[in-house]
C-alpha positions, 0 to 999 in steps of 0.5 A, a space after each residue: 665090116 671094121 671090127 678091129 680083132 686079134 688074128 691068133 688068141 687062145 680062146 675057144 672058136 665060136 661053132 660058126 668058126 668051126 664050120 667056117 674052119 672045116 670050109 677052109 679044109 675044103 678049099 685048100 683041098 683044090 688049093 692043093 689040086 687034091 679035089 678038082 671042084 667045090 661046091 658050097 651052098 647054104 640058103 642063109 646067107 652072110 655066113 661068111 662063105 665068099 670071104 672064107 673062100 677068098 682068105 683062103 686061097 690067099 693064105 695058099 698064094 692063090 688069086 683066083 678067077 672071080 666070076 659073079 652075078 651073070 656070065 652067058 654061056 659063050 663068055 663062060 666057055 671062054 673063060 674056061 679056056 682062058 683060064 684052062 691050066 692051072 688056075 682057080 675059077 670061084 664062081 661066086 652067086 652066079 645061080 643062073 648058071 644053075 638052071 641053064 642047060 648050055 652052061 650046066 654042059 660046060 660045066 659037067 664037061 670041065 668038072 670030070 673026065 680023064 682028059 677033061 674036054 669041053 666042048 662048044 658049037 657055035 659060028 660065034 667062036 670068032 678065034 676060039 677052038 671048039 674044044 680044049 683040055 681043061 685041067 684048073 680047079 673051080 670052086 662055086 658058092 651059091 645061096 640057092 641051088 634048084 631042085 628036081 634038076 637032073 642036069 644040075 644034079 650031074 654038076 653037083 655030082 662031079 663036085 665036093 660039096 659043102 653046106 654053111 648054115 647056122 643058128 640064130 644063137 651060133 650067129 649071134 655068138 659070132 656077132 659077140 665075138 666079132 665086136 668084143 673090141 669095139 666098132 668104129 669108136 663104139 666100146 664093146 659094151 655098146 656093141 653088146 647092148 646092140 646085140 643083146 637087142 638083136 637077139 631078144 627082137 630077132 624072134 623067128 628072123 633068120 639073122 645074117 652076120 650082115 645085120 651087125 655092121 649097119 646095126 652098129 653104124 644106126 646107134 653112131 647115127 641116132 646118136 648123133 641125132 639124139 633119138 632112139 636107136 632101137 626103131 631104127 634097128 628094128 625095122 631092119 629086123 622086121 624086113 629080114 626073112 623068116 626062117 623056113 621052119 617057123 610057123 609063127 612068132 615065137 615069144 622068145 624071151 618066155 621061151 628061153 626063161 621055160 627052157 631055163 625052169 626045165 634046165 634047172 629041174 632036170 639038173 638042180 646040182 649042175 650049172 654046167 649041165 643046165 648050160 648044156 642043156 638050155 643051149 642044145 634046147 635053145 640053139 643058143 649061146 653060153 653068154 645067152 644062158 647066163 644072161 637068162 639065168 640072171 634074168 630068172 633069178 631077178 624075176 624070182 627075187 621080185 
């Protein structure tokens, strides 16, 4: 995403930024050799796990060894040996490792022990030794982790753990922050219109920050072609997975209005208490509260 935003400002952090900052602290523990390993997980992709890891390591002056997509057990052993001393290895979305006994056996040895000795018996080792001491650190990032796998649990127990998750309201709030200075010749107001539409149409879909950039580009494309941009974005939303807790499609607007009426009834004399109650009830942002309250006022006056 090519969003033009300041690196530093005095605004309060969004809820998702607070979680990302907490993740950054865990990464710094690994960077400063105060932790040997970190496992970051969360079924909801697109919240910035990989970006936060790489950005934080870069701030610490560390260039990690990045392993992604797929790696065989022998290649994993060779990689661990090659980078066995004072390195940070970042396993990003290498999910196949976590259900493979040979991979898990190597990781168990690399992540725990005094010393941490990794062994591999094979005629294919060529110039590799059949054992070595591993003193480097490892960071893992995964969306899905296997259930009912004792070997994986043994690996996980050797790591610091951090789950990065966010409500749709927190994702929308972060989208609004990212687009406060516009996007690729789109004004902040134009970005807001797209984000409002995403929020209105999301229903029980699981939103991701990865949706924002492509949605804004669809607005640009639609304007060049002289067509309505909304169906393009709605088709993208329709392809998203549903949140696991959802059992039916929700009428989001009516639910928000009803929550607002309840907030006003419970706190008739305090707009701030109404806002806290409504945000807790809906999981949405403060900005969404004011938009919904304005909508209710318009409907009441009509």
